[in-house]
Each structure stands twice: as C-alpha cells, then as structure tokens.
N, C-alpha and C positions, 0 to 999 in steps of 0.2 A: 180694761185690758188686764190679763193675768200676769203676774210677775213670775218669771222663770226661777225655779229653785235649783239648788245644787243637785237634788235628787233627779230632777228632770234632765239635767246635763249628763249625769252619771248613767242614765238609762237610755238616752238618745243615741241611736245607732250611728249617727253622724260623728259622734265623738268617742267611739270605741278606740281602743289602742290600735287596732288594725286600720281604721279609717284615719287616725292621726298619722300613721306611717304613710298612707297614700297621700295625705295632705302635704307631708314633708317632701315626698318625692315630687309632687306637683309644683311646690314652691321652688325646689332646686332647679327644675327645668325652666320655669318662667323667669326666675331671677337671673339664671345664666344667659337666657336669651334677651330679656328686656330690661333687667335691673341695672345694667351698667351703662346704658346709652344716655348720652347727654346731648342737649340741644341748647346752644347759647349758654353753656355752663350750668344748666339745671337739668335734672332728670327728665328725659323725654316721656317716660311712662311712670305713672304714680305708683307708689308702693301699695296704696289702697286698692287700685285696680288689679294689681297682681295678686294680692291676698284674697280679694273678693272672688277672683276667677278661680283660684285654687279651692276655696271653700265651696263655691257653686259646683265645680267639677266633681268633687268628692261627694257632695250632698246629692248629686244626681245619680249616684251609684257607680261611677267609674272606678275601676280598680287598678288601672295603670295610666300612664301618661301619654299613651299613643293618641295623638290628635289634639292635645291640649294647646299647642302653639297655634294651630289653625283656629281653634275655639277662641283663644284670647284675641287673635287678630280680627276675627269676625264680630265678637261681642263686646270687646273692651278697648278697641281702638288701636291695637298693635298694627304696625305696618309690615 
C-alpha cells in the first residue's frame, strides 16, 4: 500500500479550496439537521457518520447541498 504524501493531498481535487468550501456547507446542513439530536442523553447520530457523509458527498462531485439530507438518511442511517 502506498503512503499518501502532502503533495498528493495538495493536488487532489477533492481537497481544493473550492471543495473544502462545499464540504463546510455540507457539514453545516448535516450538523444542523442531525448533530443536535439526543436519544437517551447520547447523540442519536454519530459525528463520524456526519463527517463521512459530507466527505463522500463532495468527493462524488456534488457542488451544493441540495439532496444531502435525503442522501444521509438513505445511506448513513438518518431518520
């Protein structure tokens, strides 16, 4: 397995400044919808699933947040 270098990250389109802005927007939507819900005093949805969903959403080429809530519900367990 090859080790990823800083140069790889710097040239990977998924981590461009523009894509990081899309990721930020995706996180804001997901955290506002799922991040505050508690069940029995503990978070109902994991931070990991929220962050992974935002990463996957942007990595698939999405440039806005339209549909991300339904995507999270379908693939990451949101209700």
